[in-house]
C-alpha positions as a printed Julia matrix, in Angstrom:
278×3 Matrix{Float64}:
 57.5   -37.06   -70.37
 60.35  -35.57   -68.35
 63.85  -35.77   -69.73
 66.51  -37.55   -67.69
 68.06  -34.26   -66.61
 64.69  -33.01   -65.32
 64.13  -36.28   -63.47
 67.48  -35.78   -61.78
 66.58  -32.23   -60.85
 63.2   -33.49   -59.58
 65.0   -35.72   -57.1
 67.07  -32.75   -55.97
 63.92  -30.62   -55.73
 62.14  -33.17   -53.53
 65.16  -33.29   -51.23
 65.22  -29.48   -51.06
 61.48  -29.24   -50.36
 61.65  -31.84   -47.59
 64.72  -30.22   -46.04
 63.32  -26.68   -46.15
 59.95  -27.82   -44.8
 61.6   -29.65   -41.9
 63.82  -26.65   -41.18
 60.72  -24.45   -41.07
 58.95  -26.83   -38.68
 62.07  -26.97   -36.52
 62.21  -23.18   -36.32
 58.51  -23.11   -35.43
 59.11  -25.64   -32.66
 62.04  -23.57   -31.38
 59.82  -20.48   -31.43
 57.17  -22.18   -29.31
 59.71  -23.66   -26.9
 61.43  -20.3    -26.45
 58.14  -18.54   -25.78
 57.07  -21.2    -23.28
 60.44  -21.1    -21.54
 60.29  -17.33   -21.27
 56.76  -17.44   -19.9
 57.56  -20.27   -17.47
 60.59  -18.32   -16.28
 58.71  -15.04   -15.9
 55.44  -16.21   -14.31
 56.82  -17.47   -10.97
 58.99  -14.38   -10.68
 56.1   -11.98   -10.94
 54.95  -10.65    -7.59
 52.04  -12.27    -5.79
 48.95  -10.11    -6.28
 45.56  -10.08    -4.63
 43.04  -12.34    -6.34
 40.53   -9.51    -6.67
 42.99   -7.37    -8.66
 43.38  -10.07   -11.32
 40.03  -11.88   -11.42
 36.38  -11.08   -10.85
 33.47  -13.53   -10.52
 31.7   -14.4    -13.79
 34.29  -12.4    -15.75
 36.21  -13.57   -18.8
 39.52  -15.24   -18.08
 42.35  -12.74   -18.74
 44.79  -13.89   -21.38
 47.81  -13.05   -19.23
 46.51  -14.64   -16.03
 47.77  -18.21   -16.56
 50.32  -19.25   -13.92
 50.08  -15.89   -12.14
 50.37  -16.24    -8.39
 47.59  -14.72    -6.33
 46.7   -14.56    -2.66
 43.31  -14.43    -1.02
 41.68  -14.93     2.34
 38.62  -17.06     2.96
 37.53  -20.54     3.88
 36.98  -23.9      2.23
 33.48  -25.22     1.71
 34.11  -28.91     2.32
 30.54  -29.85     1.39
 31.28  -29.12    -2.27
 34.57  -31.0     -2.48
 34.99  -33.23    -5.55
 37.65  -35.64    -6.76
 39.07  -35.74   -10.3
 40.42  -39.28   -10.9
 42.85  -40.65   -13.47
 45.53  -38.04   -12.84
 49.25  -38.68   -12.53
 51.99  -37.07   -10.48
 55.63  -38.16   -10.76
 54.54  -41.35   -12.51
 51.99  -42.27    -9.82
 48.27  -42.66   -10.58
 45.8   -40.88    -8.38
 43.24  -38.1     -8.13
 43.08  -34.35    -7.74
 41.22  -33.02    -4.73
 39.19  -29.96    -5.8
 37.45  -27.88    -3.14
 35.44  -24.64    -3.45
 37.07  -21.73    -1.65
 34.8   -18.89    -0.5
 36.63  -15.59    -0.98
 36.02  -13.16     1.87
 36.3   -10.08    -0.34
 33.49  -11.1     -2.72
 31.68  -14.03    -1.12
 32.13  -15.92    -4.41
 33.68  -19.34    -4.83
 36.8   -20.32    -6.72
 37.82  -23.92    -7.36
 41.1   -24.89    -5.71
 43.16  -27.98    -6.52
 44.26  -28.67    -2.97
 46.53  -31.49    -4.04
 46.99  -35.03    -5.3
 46.06  -38.27    -3.54
 47.62  -41.49    -4.83
 45.44  -44.47    -5.62
 45.47  -47.23    -3.04
 46.85  -50.55    -4.25
 44.08  -52.49    -5.93
 41.5   -49.78    -5.32
 40.54  -46.14    -5.66
 42.2   -43.24    -3.89
 41.82  -42.99    -0.14
 39.87  -40.19     1.46
 41.74  -36.87     1.22
 42.74  -34.94     4.32
 40.03  -32.68     5.72
 40.05  -28.98     5.06
 40.77  -26.34     7.65
 37.49  -25.23     9.2
 38.41  -21.6      9.83
 39.66  -18.75     7.67
 42.97  -19.24     5.89
 45.26  -17.23     3.66
 45.74  -19.04     0.37
 48.44  -18.51    -2.26
 47.78  -20.25    -5.55
 48.66  -20.36    -9.23
 45.88  -19.32   -11.62
 44.68  -21.63   -14.4
 41.74  -21.54   -16.84
 39.0   -24.16   -16.55
 39.52  -27.5    -18.26
 37.42  -28.83   -21.11
 34.44  -31.07   -20.3
 35.24  -34.78   -20.07
 33.1   -37.69   -21.26
 34.37  -39.56   -18.22
 32.18  -37.46   -15.92
 28.99  -39.23   -17.05
 30.24  -42.63   -15.84
 31.7   -41.49   -12.51
 29.88  -41.71    -9.18
 28.67  -38.68    -7.29
 31.47  -36.52    -5.95
 33.79  -37.24    -8.88
 34.38  -35.35   -12.13
 36.4   -36.19   -15.21
 37.98  -32.72   -15.32
 37.96  -29.34   -13.6
 34.93  -28.35   -15.68
 33.83  -24.96   -14.34
 30.69  -25.06   -16.48
 29.62  -28.15   -14.56
 30.7   -26.88   -11.15
 28.75  -23.64   -11.52
 25.58  -25.75   -11.6
 26.61  -27.71    -8.5
 28.11  -25.13    -6.18
 25.92  -22.33    -4.79
 26.62  -18.65    -5.34
 28.85  -16.98    -7.91
 31.89  -18.75    -9.33
 35.18  -17.42   -10.67
 35.97  -18.35   -14.25
 39.29  -19.87   -13.17
 40.74  -22.26   -10.64
 43.84  -22.29    -8.46
 46.63  -24.76    -7.83
 47.31  -24.39    -4.13
 50.89  -23.33    -3.39
 50.63  -22.56     0.31
 47.96  -22.25     2.97
 48.16  -20.55     6.36
 47.36  -22.45     8.49
 48.24  -25.57     6.49
 45.87  -28.55     6.63
 47.76  -30.87     4.27
 49.71  -32.35     7.13
 46.62  -33.22     9.17
 46.15  -36.85    10.12
 44.2   -38.73     7.47
 43.95  -41.99     5.58
 45.88  -40.42     2.71
 48.71  -37.99     2.18
 47.93  -35.07    -0.11
 50.67  -33.65    -2.31
 50.79  -30.24    -3.94
 50.14  -30.32    -7.69
 52.5   -28.14    -9.75
 50.71  -25.93   -12.28
 50.83  -27.1    -15.9
 53.11  -25.44   -18.47
 52.03  -22.01   -19.6
 50.2   -22.12   -22.97
 51.89  -19.59   -25.24
 52.3   -18.7    -28.88
 55.8   -18.36   -30.32
 58.63  -15.88   -30.58
 58.41  -13.72   -33.67
 62.08  -14.05   -34.61
 62.06  -17.83   -34.95
 58.58  -17.68   -36.46
 59.97  -15.42   -39.19
 62.8   -17.88   -39.79
 60.25  -20.65   -40.26
 58.33  -18.61   -42.83
 61.61  -17.81   -44.58
 62.45  -21.48   -45.07
 58.99  -22.18   -46.47
 59.29  -19.25   -48.89
 62.6   -20.69   -50.11
 60.89  -24.05   -50.68
 58.09  -22.46   -52.7
 60.6   -20.47   -54.75
 62.57  -23.64   -55.58
 59.35  -25.34   -56.69
 58.4   -22.33   -58.82
 61.8   -22.23   -60.55
 61.67  -25.95   -61.34
 58.17  -25.73   -62.84
 59.15  -22.69   -64.86
 62.29  -24.31   -66.29
 60.43  -27.5    -67.23
 57.65  -25.49   -68.85
 60.07  -23.34   -70.87
 61.95  -26.43   -72.04
 58.7   -28.11   -73.09
 57.65  -25.04   -75.06
 60.99  -24.94   -76.84
 60.73  -28.63   -77.76
 57.19  -28.11   -79.04
 58.3   -25.2    -81.22
 61.12  -27.23   -82.75
 58.8   -30.16   -83.4
 56.22  -27.95   -85.13
 58.76  -26.72   -87.68
 58.82  -23.28   -89.38
 55.59  -21.34   -89.97
 53.55  -22.17   -93.08
 54.56  -20.3    -96.25
 58.24  -20.26   -95.42
 60.67  -22.76   -96.97
 62.43  -25.15   -94.69
 66.06  -24.45   -94.06
 67.88  -21.13   -94.03
 66.63  -18.4    -96.36
 69.14  -17.26   -99.05
 68.48  -14.14  -101.13
 70.46  -13.57  -104.41
 72.67  -10.48  -104.24
 71.83   -8.13  -107.16
 74.74   -7.44  -109.52
 76.18   -3.93  -109.65
 75.73   -2.27  -113.1
 78.94   -1.61  -115.06
 79.46    2.17  -115.22
 81.57    1.9   -118.45
 79.61    3.24  -121.5
 78.82    0.8   -124.19
 81.47    0.7   -126.96
 84.14    2.36  -124.87
 87.46    0.72  -124.36
 88.0    -0.57  -120.93
 91.27    0.18  -119.35
């Protein structure tokens, strides 16, 4: 059973562990936020590059390609257009309009989020504006494909629960890029064409990043301090318990209890027997 002083120190230890753990988590959050802010700041400021210099059909998605701006020339294939419902933009419910774009340089298709169409009151989204029929120059922000959605199984034809490239590759003909684009600009622009709905550009999502090493190291430092405090407490309690056990056991067998006193031998008198002592 812990002594009162150890119980008091236990309360202090718990407070220290909670504080140090929270400080470590805070530093980890700061590290992630800093990394994301740096990436979000840098990505739009990188120069626009040709799509073919960054991506190739059926190739693995490059780790540094997220939110990179690319340009390409080609045409939309309106026959493969799909709608991704249950999306929101500026607090408004609606759908993404996703259309395959045939790249002139490769003849392959890349999915393009042309924009967002708000849901009509009391019903689904209205029909999106038509695509431009001729060749256009497209500038877009690169994003990796989204995870499959269970919603897709219950949706009617022409709708998907997510931008699932694994599903689209089985629907659209030809080769498909392992990425999709958020349309930034099109020349000529078809978003202003007359239609039953107004399509709005969809901003790319935040860049997924890791964390900055400096703040990550600070987080580890706080957690090391917490473990050290726990170690010192356990060690002090253990040493105190061992000392109490030794005192309770008494002295080793064969030794008398209490302090040991040895008689001091008397010094022999150097005076010869029978001689007078001074």
